[in-house]
N, C-alpha and C positions, 0 to 999 in steps of 0.2 A: 488538498485532495489525498485519498488514500487508495493505493493500488495493492490488492491482495494478489499476489503470484502463486498460482497453484497448478497441480497437475490433474489429469482426469481421475487419478486414484485419490485425490484430495490430499496430497503432500503439499505443504505450504512453505514458501521461502520466508525466513525471517533474518533481519540484518541487525547487528548490535551497533548502537549509536557510539560514535567516538567521544562525543562530549558528555556521555552518561553511561559508563560501563554498567553493563548488566541490565540495560534498557533495550529491549528486544522489540522490533516492529517490522511492519510491512513498509512498502516504499511510501514516503509522504512527500509533499511539495505543495507549491502553490502557482498560480498564473504568473508568467513573467510580465504580462501586461493585460490590461481589462478586457481587450477584444481577442485575446488567445482562446481558442476553442478548448474546453475541458479535456477532450480526448487527445488533442495534440500535446497539451501540457502533461497529462498522465504518461503518454509515450515518451516525451522528453525525460521526465523525471526518473522513469524506469531505466532509461539508457544512462542517464547521468550517475544514478546511484548503483546500478548493478551491471551495466554494460549489455544488457538483454536488449535485443531489438524486438520491440512489440509487433512489428509488421513481418517478422520473418516467417517463412513457410511453416504451418502448423501451429503458429501462435495466434491466439484470439483474444483481443482486447474488447471488454464489453463494459459500457456504462451501465452501472446497476440502478440507475434513476433513484438513488437514495442519498440523502444528506443527513449528516449528524451536525448538531450545534451544540458546543460545549464551551465551558469556561477554560481558558487558557492558564496553565500552571503559573502561578506568579513568578517563579524563577526564570520562566521563558518568555515573559511578556515583553523583555527588550528587544526581541526580534520582530516586534510588531510596531505599528504606528502607535504614538503617544495615546493613551485612553483606550485602546483596543483591548478588551477583556474576553471577547468571545471569538471563536473560530467557526466557520462553516466549512465542513469537511465533505466533498463529493466523493462518493464511493465507486470504484472500478474494480474489475477482476481482469487478470491476465492469465489465461490457460496456456500452459506450455505442454508439450507432449510427454516430457519426462524431466526430472531434476537435472538442471544444467549448472555447470560451474559458473560463477559470477565473477565480475571485475569490480570490486568496490572502489568507491571513491574514499580514499584514505582519510581525507579531512572530515569525512561524515560518518563513515562506518568502519569497524574493525574486524568483524567477523560475520559469517553467515551459516545458516543451517537449514536443511529441509526437515520438516516434522510432519507427522499425521496431523490433521486439522485440529483434533481435540488438544493435543499437546502443544501446538502452536498457539492456540487461544489461551491456554494456561500460562505461557511463557511471555505474552505481550504485557507491557507495562501500561498501555493504553486501554482503558475500558471500551472505547469506541472501536479501536482496532481488534480486540478480542471479540466483541459483539459481531463485527464484520465476518470474521472467520467462523463463528459459530453459525452463522446464516449460511455459510458456503454450501453445505449438502443440498439444501433447498434452492439456493440460487443457480447453482451449476446444474441442477437437473430439471429447471423450469422448461416446459415444452418448447417455448420459442426463444430459449436462452436466458441468461441471467437477468435480463431487464423484464422477462415476462412477456 
């Protein structure tokens, strides 16, 4: 899954991967078990990677009801079961009232930055992550919330 953390002013949090310096991304992760609800997994991954509580007052976690299917980079396929070459990524947004200091998991990430959405999209190494951020102005302003 992919969780884009952003503010109402569309500032986006990016975190730099510890195992790939220069690779900036939003929070990513996967289900811990097949029956784990997507929203619970998204909140868990946000807490593990940033220390942000998705259920804190003023925070709104939204399932954008969008999925990307993409080919896994060959160098990262060792993280998946043998023979798995494609990943399905469920998209979430987490709106926080203002940029907050994060507590990074040092084995996963080494740096963090809040950027305006256009700059954040340009800095992402993942095309699907950049695309999700580019959708942010439309998703965040949808009349009934990001899921529409």
